[in-house]
FIVEX-141472 format. One record per atom (N, C-alpha, C): x, y, z; residue number from 0; chain; atom name. Coordinates in steps of 0.2 Angstrom, whole numbers, plus 5000, padded with zeros to 4 digits. Layout:
   c1   c2   c3 tinu gulum base
    X    Y    Z  NUM     A   CA
...
This chain:
   c1   c2   c3 tinu gulum base
 5694 5773 5486    0     A    N
 5691 5775 5493    0     A   CA
 5696 5780 5498    0     A    C
 5691 5783 5501    1     A    N
 5695 5789 5506    1     A   CA
 5694 5785 5513    1     A    C
 5699 5784 5517    2     A    N
 5700 5783 5523    2     A   CA
 5702 5787 5528    2     A    C
 5698 5789 5534    3     A    N
 5701 5794 5538    3     A   CA
 5705 5789 5544    3     A    C
 5711 5793 5546    4     A    N
 5716 5791 5551    4     A   CA
 5716 5794 5557    4     A    C
 5717 5792 5562    5     A    N
 5719 5797 5568    5     A   CA
 5725 5793 5572    5     A    C
 5729 5797 5572    6     A    N
 5735 5796 5578    6     A   CA
 5734 5796 5584    6     A    C
 5734 5791 5588    7     A    N
 5734 5790 5596    7     A   CA
 5740 5795 5599    7     A    C
 5745 5794 5596    8     A    N
 5751 5797 5600    8     A   CA
 5752 5804 5600    8     A    C
 5751 5808 5593    9     A    N
 5753 5814 5592    9     A   CA
 5745 5817 5591    9     A    C
 5739 5814 5589   10     A    N
 5732 5819 5588   10     A   CA
 5731 5821 5580   10     A    C
 5736 5818 5576   11     A    N
 5735 5820 5570   11     A   CA
 5729 5815 5566   11     A    C
 5726 5820 5562   12     A    N
 5720 5816 5557   12     A   CA
 5722 5818 5552   12     A    C
 5720 5813 5548   13     A    N
 5721 5815 5540   13     A   CA
 5717 5809 5536   13     A    C
 5716 5810 5528   14     A    N
 5714 5806 5524   14     A   CA
 5718 5804 5521   14     A    C
 5717 5796 5518   15     A    N
 5721 5793 5514   15     A   CA
 5716 5789 5509   15     A    C
 5719 5790 5501   16     A    N
 5715 5787 5496   16     A   CA
 5719 5780 5496   16     A    C
 5715 5775 5497   17     A    N
 5718 5769 5496   17     A   CA
 5712 5763 5494   17     A    C
 5714 5757 5491   18     A    N
 5710 5753 5487   18     A   CA
 5706 5749 5493   18     A    C
 5701 5746 5492   19     A    N
 5698 5742 5498   19     A   CA
 5702 5736 5500   19     A    C
 5706 5734 5495   20     A    N
 5710 5728 5495   20     A   CA
 5717 5731 5501   20     A    C
 5719 5735 5499   21     A    N
 5724 5738 5503   21     A   CA
 5725 5738 5510   21     A    C
 5728 5736 5513   22     A    N
 5730 5735 5521   22     A   CA
 5729 5741 5524   22     A    C
 5727 5743 5530   23     A    N
 5726 5751 5534   23     A   CA
 5733 5752 5536   23     A    C
 5735 5757 5535   24     A    N
 5741 5761 5536   24     A   CA
 5742 5761 5543   24     A    C
 5748 5760 5544   25     A    N
 5752 5759 5551   25     A   CA
 5757 5763 5555   25     A    C
 5760 5768 5551   26     A    N
 5763 5772 5553   26     A   CA
 5762 5781 5551   26     A    C
 5761 5784 5558   27     A    N
 5758 5791 5558   27     A   CA
 5763 5794 5552   27     A    C
 5761 5799 5548   28     A    N
 5766 5802 5543   28     A   CA
 5768 5808 5548   28     A    C
 5766 5812 5553   29     A    N
 5769 5816 5558   29     A   CA
 5775 5815 5564   29     A    C
 5773 5810 5568   30     A    N
 5776 5807 5572   30     A   CA
 5781 5802 5570   30     A    C
 5778 5799 5567   31     A    N
 5783 5793 5563   31     A   CA
 5780 5787 5569   31     A    C
 5776 5787 5574   32     A    N
 5775 5781 5577   32     A   CA
 5771 5775 5574   32     A    C
 5774 5770 5574   33     A    N
 5773 5765 5570   33     A   CA
 5767 5760 5574   33     A    C
 5764 5762 5580   34     A    N
 5759 5758 5583   34     A   CA
 5753 5762 5587   34     A    C
 5752 5768 5584   35     A    N
 5746 5772 5588   35     A   CA
 5741 5774 5582   35     A    C
 5743 5772 5574   36     A    N
 5737 5775 5570   36     A   CA
 5732 5770 5570   36     A    C
 5727 5774 5569   37     A    N
 5719 5770 5570   37     A   CA
 5715 5774 5564   37     A    C
 5712 5767 5559   38     A    N
 5708 5769 5555   38     A   CA
 5702 5771 5557   38     A    C
 5698 5777 5555   39     A    N
 5690 5778 5559   39     A   CA
 5686 5775 5554   39     A    C
 5681 5774 5558   40     A    N
 5675 5773 5554   40     A   CA
 5671 5779 5552   40     A    C
 5669 5779 5545   41     A    N
 5667 5785 5543   41     A   CA
 5659 5783 5540   41     A    C
 5654 5788 5540   42     A    N
 5647 5788 5539   42     A   CA
 5647 5787 5533   42     A    C
 5652 5788 5527   43     A    N
 5649 5789 5520   43     A   CA
 5652 5782 5517   43     A    C
 5649 5781 5512   44     A    N
 5651 5774 5508   44     A   CA
 5655 5775 5502   44     A    C
 5656 5782 5500   45     A    N
 5659 5783 5494   45     A   CA
 5655 5784 5488   45     A    C
 5649 5783 5488   46     A    N
 5645 5784 5480   46     A   CA
 5639 5788 5483   46     A    C
 5638 5793 5479   47     A    N
 5635 5799 5480   47     A   CA
 5631 5802 5474   47     A    C
 5625 5801 5476   48     A    N
 5619 5804 5469   48     A   CA
 5619 5811 5470   48     A    C
 5620 5815 5465   49     A    N
 5620 5823 5464   49     A   CA
 5615 5825 5459   49     A    C
 5612 5830 5460   50     A    N
 5607 5833 5455   50     A   CA
 5600 5832 5457   50     A    C
 5597 5833 5453   51     A    N
 5589 5834 5455   51     A   CA
 5586 5827 5455   51     A    C
 5588 5822 5454   52     A    N
 5586 5815 5452   52     A   CA
 5583 5814 5446   52     A    C
 5585 5807 5444   53     A    N
 5583 5803 5437   53     A   CA
 5576 5805 5435   53     A    C
 5571 5805 5439   54     A    N
 5565 5806 5437   54     A   CA
 5565 5813 5434   54     A    C
 5567 5819 5437   55     A    N
 5566 5824 5435   55     A   CA
 5570 5827 5427   55     A    C
 5575 5822 5425   56     A    N
 5577 5822 5418   56     A   CA
 5575 5816 5415   56     A    C
 5567 5815 5416   57     A    N
 5562 5812 5411   57     A   CA
 5564 5804 5409   57     A    C
 5569 5802 5414   58     A    N
 5573 5795 5411   58     A   CA
 5566 5790 5414   58     A    C
 5561 5792 5418   59     A    N
 5556 5787 5421   59     A   CA
 5550 5788 5415   59     A    C
 5549 5793 5411   60     A    N
 5544 5794 5407   60     A   CA
 5545 5789 5401   60     A    C
 5540 5787 5397   61     A    N
 5538 5782 5393   61     A   CA
 5541 5786 5387   61     A    C
 5544 5784 5383   62     A    N
 5546 5788 5376   62     A   CA
 5537 5789 5373   62     A    C
 5538 5794 5368   63     A    N
 5532 5795 5364   63     A   CA
 5532 5794 5358   63     A    C
């Protein structure tokens, strides 16, 4: 899962790939401050459906 982070000390923003079970990161990779890193709430869930849809692929039609 991708998490967004923001450092309140230096303003650095970055993304980090982590498991949902991993603890939040605490040290900014730019200024190395260990107290000002904040995990941001993102709007995405990590689950994305792409394409024209399952119905357009004839999966919803009965076999003939």
